[in-house]
C-alpha positions in Angstrom: 148.1 -121.1 -7.4 146.0 -118.2 -8.4 142.6 -118.1 -6.7 140.2 -115.9 -8.9 137.1 -116.2 -6.7 137.1 -114.7 -3.3 134.2 -114.6 -0.7 134.4 -112.4 2.5 132.7 -114.0 5.6 132.2 -112.6 9.0 132.8 -114.9 11.8 130.0 -115.3 14.0 129.9 -115.7 17.8 127.9 -119.1 17.5 130.7 -120.6 15.5 133.0 -120.6 18.6 133.7 -123.9 20.6 134.5 -124.8 24.2 138.1 -123.9 23.6 137.6 -120.4 22.4 138.2 -121.0 18.6 136.1 -121.6 15.6 134.8 -125.0 15.5 136.0 -127.3 12.8 132.3 -127.6 11.4 132.3 -123.9 10.6 135.3 -124.3 8.4 133.2 -126.7 6.2 130.4 -124.2 6.2 132.7 -121.5 4.9 134.1 -124.0 2.3 130.5 -124.9 1.2 129.7 -121.2 0.8 132.9 -120.7 -1.3 132.0 -123.7 -3.4 128.4 -122.4 -4.0 129.9 -119.1 -4.8 132.2 -120.5 -7.4 129.4 -122.5 -8.9 127.4 -119.2 -9.2 130.2 -117.3 -10.6 130.5 -119.9 -13.6 126.8 -120.5 -14.1 126.5 -124.0 -12.8 123.4 -122.9 -10.7 121.6 -121.7 -13.8 122.1 -125.0 -15.8 120.5 -126.8 -12.8 117.6 -124.4 -12.7 117.1 -125.0 -16.6 117.9 -128.7 -17.1 118.2 -130.2 -13.6 121.9 -131.0 -14.5 124.5 -129.7 -12.0 127.3 -130.4 -9.6 127.1 -132.7 -6.7 129.7 -133.0 -4.1 131.8 -136.2 -4.2 134.1 -135.5 -1.4 135.6 -132.7 0.5 138.6 -132.5 3.0 140.2 -129.8 5.0 143.6 -129.2 6.6 143.3 -126.8 9.6 146.5 -124.7 9.8 145.8 -122.1 12.4 142.7 -121.3 14.6 140.2 -118.5 13.9 138.6 -116.5 16.5 135.6 -114.3 17.2 135.4 -111.4 16.4 136.8 -111.5 12.9 136.5 -111.7 9.3 137.8 -114.2 6.8 138.4 -114.5 3.0 137.7 -117.8 1.4 139.3 -118.1 -2.0 138.8 -120.7 -4.5 140.4 -122.0 -7.6 139.5 -125.0 -9.9 142.6 -127.3 -9.9 141.4 -130.1 -12.4 138.7 -130.8 -14.7 138.2 -134.4 -15.9 135.5 -136.0 -18.0 132.8 -135.9 -15.3 134.4 -134.3 -12.4 136.2 -131.4 -11.2 138.2 -130.1 -8.1 138.1 -126.9 -6.4 140.9 -125.9 -4.0 139.9 -123.4 -1.2 142.0 -121.2 1.1 140.7 -119.7 4.3 142.6 -116.6 5.2 142.4 -114.8 8.4 142.4 -111.0 8.9 146.1 -110.9 8.7 145.8 -112.7 5.3 147.4 -115.9 6.7 146.3 -119.2 5.7 144.1 -120.8 8.3 142.9 -123.7 6.3 143.4 -125.4 2.9 140.3 -127.5 1.5 139.9 -129.8 -1.5 136.5 -130.5 -2.9 135.8 -133.2 -5.7 132.6 -132.5 -7.6 130.7 -134.6 -10.2 128.4 -133.3 -12.9 125.3 -135.1 -12.4 121.8 -135.4 -14.2 119.2 -135.3 -11.4 116.6 -136.5 -14.1 118.3 -139.7 -14.6 120.5 -140.0 -11.6 123.7 -140.5 -13.6 127.1 -138.8 -14.1 127.3 -136.6 -17.1 130.3 -134.9 -18.8 131.4 -131.5 -17.7 129.9 -129.2 -20.4 132.4 -127.7 -22.8 130.8 -124.3 -22.6 131.4 -124.2 -18.6 134.9 -125.5 -19.1 135.6 -122.4 -21.3 134.1 -120.1 -18.6 136.4 -121.7 -16.0 139.5 -121.5 -18.2 138.7 -117.8 -18.9 138.2 -117.2 -15.2 141.3 -119.2 -14.2 143.5 -118.0 -17.1 144.6 -121.3 -18.1 143.3 -124.4 -19.9 142.3 -127.9 -18.4 
């Protein structure tokens, strides 16, 4: 899988747990930062600002593969893996400084009209932006 959107993050001392590795909650913060970074990259933050229509998280999951430690830096890379009528998915990989996979996460996101509190179709103009960024069609 190609991951066209990457985010560099510094591991903070406060993210460590009693056992000397990054706490699982921090992985979800990294994934959230990656998710929002992807949304910004394709313009979904702008549509919310203009029309109060935007993405809302339906579910997220994470498979922890190897521990992370302070001090360190990570790369969280993201790729859309599906687009349906009103929802889409983003897969994330968290890479340690050796570029080894530390975690794999999956988000399912729904396009939502915050004015009417209803799901709405994924806009075609943003589908085209994703397809160009990903180098494939959905």
